[in-house]
C-alpha positions as CSV (number, residue, x, y, z in Angstrom):
1,M,-17.7,-3.8,28.8
2,K,-14.8,-2.1,28.5
3,I,-11.5,-3.9,26.9
4,A,-8.3,-3.0,25.9
5,V,-6.3,-4.7,23.3
6,V,-2.3,-4.8,23.6
7,K,-1.4,-4.7,20.1
8,L,1.9,-3.0,20.1
9,S,3.8,-3.3,16.4
10,A,4.6,-4.3,13.7
11,L,2.6,-2.9,10.9
12,G,1.7,-6.3,9.1
13,D,1.0,-7.5,13.0
14,I,-1.5,-4.9,14.0
15,V,-3.2,-5.5,10.5
16,H,-4.1,-9.1,11.0
17,A,-5.1,-8.1,14.9
18,M,-7.4,-5.0,13.6
19,V,-10.0,-7.2,11.5
20,A,-11.5,-8.9,14.8
21,L,-12.9,-5.3,15.5
22,Q,-15.6,-5.7,12.9
23,F,-16.6,-8.8,14.0
24,I,-16.7,-7.8,18.2
25,K,-18.9,-4.9,16.9
26,Q,-21.3,-7.2,14.7
27,Q,-21.7,-9.4,17.5
28,R,-21.7,-7.3,20.7
29,P,-21.9,-3.8,20.2
30,D,-22.2,-2.9,23.5
31,I,-18.1,-3.7,23.8
32,S,-16.2,-0.8,23.7
33,V,-12.4,-1.4,22.4
34,D,-9.4,0.9,23.8
35,W,-6.3,-0.1,21.5
36,I,-2.4,0.6,22.9
37,V,0.1,0.9,20.3
38,E,3.6,2.1,20.2
39,E,3.4,5.2,18.8
40,R,5.2,5.2,15.1
41,F,2.2,2.9,14.4
42,A,-0.8,4.9,15.7
43,E,-2.0,6.4,12.7
44,L,-2.9,2.7,11.7
45,L,-5.5,2.4,13.5
46,R,-7.1,6.4,13.3
47,H,-10.5,6.9,12.3
48,N,-11.6,3.2,12.4
49,P,-15.1,3.9,13.6
50,D,-14.5,0.4,16.2
51,I,-12.0,1.8,18.0
52,N,-12.8,3.9,20.8
53,A,-9.6,5.8,21.6
54,I,-5.7,4.9,20.6
55,H,-3.1,4.7,23.6
56,T,0.2,5.2,22.8
57,V,4.0,4.2,24.5
58,N,7.3,4.0,23.3
59,L,9.0,1.4,24.5
60,K,11.0,1.2,20.9
61,A,12.8,3.9,22.9
62,L,13.8,2.0,25.6
63,K,16.4,0.5,23.1
64,Q,18.4,3.4,23.0
65,N,17.8,5.4,26.5
66,K,16.5,3.0,29.7
67,S,15.8,6.5,31.6
68,V,12.3,6.7,29.6
69,L,11.0,3.4,31.4
70,W,9.5,5.1,34.5
71,G,8.2,7.7,32.1
72,E,6.3,4.8,30.1
73,I,5.5,2.9,33.3
74,A,3.4,6.4,34.4
75,K,2.2,6.5,30.9
76,V,0.3,3.4,31.0
77,R,-1.0,3.6,34.7
78,L,-3.0,6.6,33.4
79,M,-4.2,4.7,30.9
80,A,-5.3,2.1,33.5
81,K,-7.6,4.6,35.1
82,N,-10.1,3.6,32.3
83,H,-10.7,0.7,34.6
84,Y,-10.9,-2.1,31.6
85,D,-13.1,-4.9,32.4
86,L,-10.9,-6.9,30.4
87,V,-7.2,-6.5,29.1
88,I,-6.1,-8.4,26.1
89,D,-2.6,-8.7,25.1
90,A,-2.7,-9.9,21.5
91,Q,1.2,-9.7,21.0
92,G,2.4,-12.5,23.5
93,L,5.7,-10.9,24.5
94,L,7.1,-10.0,28.1
95,K,7.0,-6.2,27.1
96,S,3.2,-6.4,26.1
97,A,2.2,-8.9,29.1
98,I,3.9,-6.1,31.5
99,T,2.3,-3.3,30.0
100,A,-1.2,-5.1,30.0
101,C,-0.8,-6.1,33.7
102,L,-0.4,-2.4,34.1
103,L,-3.4,-1.6,32.5
104,G,-5.7,-3.9,34.3
105,K,-6.5,-6.6,36.9
106,K,-8.0,-9.0,34.8
107,R,-6.4,-10.1,31.5
108,A,-6.3,-12.6,29.1
109,G,-3.7,-13.7,26.2
110,F,-2.1,-16.5,24.7
111,D,-0.9,-20.1,27.0
112,R,2.8,-20.7,27.0
113,H,2.3,-23.4,24.4
114,S,1.6,-20.7,21.6
115,I,4.3,-18.2,22.5
116,R,7.8,-17.6,21.9
117,E,8.2,-16.2,25.1
118,T,6.4,-18.5,27.5
119,L,7.0,-16.7,30.0
120,A,4.5,-13.8,29.3
121,A,1.7,-16.4,29.6
122,W,1.9,-16.2,33.9
123,F,0.3,-12.6,33.2
124,Y,-3.0,-13.6,32.2
125,Q,-5.9,-15.4,34.3
126,T,-7.5,-16.1,30.9
127,Q,-5.6,-18.0,28.3
128,V,-6.1,-19.1,24.8
129,H,-4.3,-21.9,23.1
130,C,-3.6,-21.9,19.6
131,D,-0.6,-23.2,17.9
132,Y,2.3,-20.9,17.1
133,A,2.9,-22.2,13.9
134,A,-1.0,-21.6,12.9
135,N,-2.4,-18.5,10.7
136,S,-1.1,-15.5,12.0
137,I,-4.7,-13.9,11.1
138,D,-6.5,-16.8,12.6
139,R,-4.3,-16.6,15.8
140,N,-4.7,-12.8,16.0
141,T,-8.5,-13.1,15.6
142,Q,-8.6,-15.9,18.4
143,V,-6.7,-14.5,21.1
144,I,-8.9,-11.3,20.7
145,T,-12.2,-12.9,20.3
146,E,-12.0,-16.1,22.6
147,P,-12.0,-14.3,25.5
148,L,-15.0,-12.5,24.8
149,G,-17.2,-16.1,24.1
150,L,-17.1,-14.7,20.5
151,H,-16.0,-17.4,17.6
152,I,-14.9,-16.2,14.2
153,T,-15.0,-18.7,11.1
154,S,-12.3,-18.1,8.2
155,D,-15.4,-18.2,5.7
156,Q,-16.4,-14.4,8.0
157,I,-12.7,-12.9,7.4
158,I,-12.6,-13.7,4.2
159,A,-15.7,-12.0,3.6
160,K,-14.3,-9.2,5.9
161,Q,-15.3,-5.6,4.9
162,P,-12.2,-3.1,4.5
163,F,-11.1,-1.9,8.0
164,L,-8.5,0.7,7.3
165,Y,-9.4,4.0,7.6
166,F,-7.9,7.3,6.6
167,K,-8.4,11.3,6.3
168,E,-7.7,13.4,3.1
169,P,-4.2,12.6,2.2
170,A,-1.0,14.8,2.7
171,V,0.0,14.0,-0.9
172,V,-2.2,14.3,-3.6
173,I,-2.7,10.7,-4.6
174,E,-4.8,10.9,-8.4
175,P,-1.7,12.0,-10.4
176,L,0.0,9.6,-8.8
177,L,-2.6,7.1,-11.2
178,S,-2.5,6.3,-14.0
179,Q,-5.5,6.7,-16.7
180,G,-6.9,4.0,-18.8
181,Q,-4.5,1.4,-17.5
182,P,-3.4,-0.3,-14.1
183,T,-1.4,1.6,-11.1
184,I,0.6,-1.3,-9.5
185,L,2.2,-0.4,-6.1
186,F,5.9,-2.2,-5.4
187,V,6.7,-2.6,-1.6
188,I,10.2,-3.4,-2.2
189,G,11.6,-3.0,1.6
190,S,11.2,-5.1,4.9
191,T,13.2,-5.2,7.9
192,W,15.9,-7.8,7.0
193,P,17.5,-7.7,3.5
194,S,16.6,-11.5,3.1
195,R,13.1,-11.0,2.7
196,N,13.9,-8.4,-0.2
197,Y,12.9,-9.4,-3.6
198,P,15.9,-8.3,-5.5
199,K,15.8,-5.7,-7.2
200,E,17.2,-6.4,-10.8
201,Q,13.8,-9.3,-10.8
202,L,11.7,-6.1,-10.1
203,L,13.2,-4.5,-12.8
204,T,12.1,-8.0,-15.2
205,V,8.8,-7.4,-13.7
206,I,8.3,-4.0,-13.9
207,N,9.3,-3.9,-17.6
208,A,7.5,-7.0,-18.6
209,L,4.0,-5.7,-16.8
210,Q,4.4,-2.5,-18.9
211,Q,2.1,-1.1,-16.3
212,R,2.3,2.1,-14.3
213,S,4.7,1.0,-11.3
214,L,4.8,3.3,-8.2
215,I,7.7,2.5,-6.0
216,L,7.3,2.7,-2.3
217,W,10.2,3.6,0.1
218,G,11.1,4.3,3.8
219,S,14.5,3.9,4.7
220,P,17.6,5.8,2.7
221,E,18.4,2.1,1.4
222,E,15.1,1.8,-0.1
223,H,15.1,5.3,-1.7
224,E,18.4,4.1,-3.2
225,T,16.6,1.2,-4.7
226,A,13.8,2.8,-5.6
227,T,15.4,5.6,-7.3
228,W,17.6,2.9,-9.4
229,L,14.3,1.4,-10.6
230,A,13.1,4.7,-11.3
231,S,16.1,5.7,-13.4
232,H,16.1,2.0,-15.3
233,S,12.3,1.5,-16.4
234,Q,10.3,4.4,-17.9
235,Y,7.1,2.4,-16.3
236,A,8.8,2.9,-12.6
237,K,8.0,5.8,-11.0
238,R,9.7,6.5,-7.2
239,L,7.3,8.1,-5.0
240,P,7.8,10.7,-2.5
241,K,7.8,9.4,1.2
242,L,4.7,8.9,2.5
243,D,3.3,8.8,6.2
244,L,0.6,6.3,6.8
245,N,-2.3,8.2,5.9
246,S,-1.4,8.7,2.7
247,L,-0.2,5.2,2.3
248,K,-3.7,3.8,3.4
249,A,-5.3,6.6,0.9
250,L,-2.9,5.5,-1.8
251,L,-3.2,1.7,-1.2
252,A,-7.1,2.1,-2.2
253,Q,-6.4,3.0,-5.0
254,V,-3.8,1.0,-6.9
255,D,-4.8,-1.8,-8.7
256,L,-2.6,-4.0,-7.4
257,V,0.3,-4.6,-4.7
258,I,3.4,-6.5,-5.5
259,G,5.6,-6.9,-2.4
260,N,7.9,-8.3,0.4
261,D,5.9,-10.1,3.4
262,T,5.9,-6.8,5.1
263,G,3.7,-4.1,6.8
264,P,2.3,-1.9,3.6
265,T,1.5,-5.4,1.6
266,H,-0.3,-6.8,4.6
267,M,-2.1,-3.4,4.6
268,A,-3.6,-4.1,1.0
269,W,-5.2,-7.2,2.4
270,G,-6.8,-5.0,5.1
271,L,-8.6,-2.9,2.5
272,N,-9.1,-5.3,0.4
273,R,-7.4,-4.8,-2.5
274,P,-5.4,-6.9,-5.0
275,S,-1.8,-8.2,-3.8
276,I,0.6,-10.5,-4.6
277,T,3.1,-11.4,-1.4
278,L,6.3,-12.9,-2.0
279,F,8.1,-14.8,0.8
280,G,11.2,-16.2,1.2
281,P,12.8,-16.9,5.0
282,T,8.9,-16.3,6.6
283,P,6.1,-18.9,6.5
284,V,3.1,-18.0,4.2
285,S,0.4,-18.9,7.2
286,R,1.2,-15.1,7.6
287,V,-1.3,-14.0,5.1
288,Y,-5.5,-15.3,4.1
289,Q,-5.0,-16.1,0.3
290,T,-8.1,-15.5,-1.5
291,D,-9.4,-14.8,-5.2
292,I,-7.4,-11.4,-5.1
293,N,-4.8,-11.7,-2.9
294,K,-2.2,-14.5,-3.6
295,V,1.4,-15.7,-2.5
296,L,4.6,-16.5,-4.1
297,K,6.8,-18.8,-1.7
298,S,10.5,-19.7,-2.7
299,P,11.6,-23.8,-2.4
300,S,13.4,-22.8,1.0
301,S,11.7,-24.6,4.0
302,V,10.9,-22.4,7.2
303,N,10.9,-23.0,10.7
304,P,8.1,-20.3,12.2
305,Y,9.5,-21.3,15.4
306,K,13.0,-19.9,14.6
307,L,13.4,-18.2,11.4
308,N,16.6,-18.0,9.4
309,K,17.4,-14.3,8.6
310,Q,20.4,-15.6,6.2
311,D,17.8,-17.7,3.8
312,F,18.1,-15.1,0.5
313,S,15.7,-17.9,-1.3
314,I,13.2,-15.3,-2.3
315,A,16.1,-14.6,-5.3
316,K,14.4,-18.1,-6.4
317,I,10.9,-16.5,-7.3
318,K,10.9,-16.4,-10.8
319,P,10.5,-13.1,-12.5
320,E,8.0,-14.8,-15.2
321,M,6.0,-16.2,-11.8
322,V,5.2,-13.0,-10.8
323,V,4.6,-11.5,-14.1
324,S,1.9,-14.6,-15.0
325,L,0.5,-13.9,-11.5
326,A,-0.1,-10.2,-12.0
327,Q,-1.6,-10.4,-14.6
328,N,-4.3,-13.3,-14.0
329,I,-5.2,-10.7,-11.1
330,L,-5.4,-7.7,-13.0
331,T,-8.0,-9.3,-15.6
332,I,-10.5,-10.4,-12.2
């Protein structure tokens, strides 16, 4: 059986969906899985032995240049020549549903009560019901495995094998790591300013922990924050710009990741590395908590159906709470 999974973005969401692959292969080794993804995230999927092929689109480019639409349609139609037995839209958006429609005749996805863009459900012959407010990892796993007649339990997910793979990184990792003491990676950015823990409070955490603290950055704004942290603490080191392969390699070796609700922090979970995820305007149902993967949530109330980008309550998470939790995890 040959299937295509449409999960275009974003980084953390793709991680949450990827966990399903190992269970598909365990229970149905006859199934071949292709994955359709936005090209900027393709490296996240590379080298995974449970993926047969990775196909990329660039639908994000449509926001700036509508003329690329026909080229993207032609690209997806070419993918359809793989003759998929089933196409699973794990995104639940109109753009992903239309992509699935172009890929094959037999399609599966969420029902209209399980997604925000309810029109997307009209494109699926097989529909999966899962509350939109449910755990994101459970939702992603269910929509991918249920159409295949599989059921994956929470216990299985908690006992998962690491599923992010990498080749030799472009950046040499070993010199970045501390010798004889823990190395902590701080993920300081995200898609909204209100999801970011304030830099002053990050500095307090770094100086209180007194461990090797690597500062990850991606945008110019994050570079400025990383530079500020490194200039204000002897324990903080601003990392060079990392590609996704190098980031996977680094995450696999650090002792703890502390960061906002964003892709690299979720990647730590995918690699079975210790992590603390800080939540403000987004729901903690986006993650699984384990002995080594913990969350701290601000006191604000979150409506998962309508997130408030003006909720800056993440600043109410006290640095001493982060420090105490980090120290506990580092002793495990």
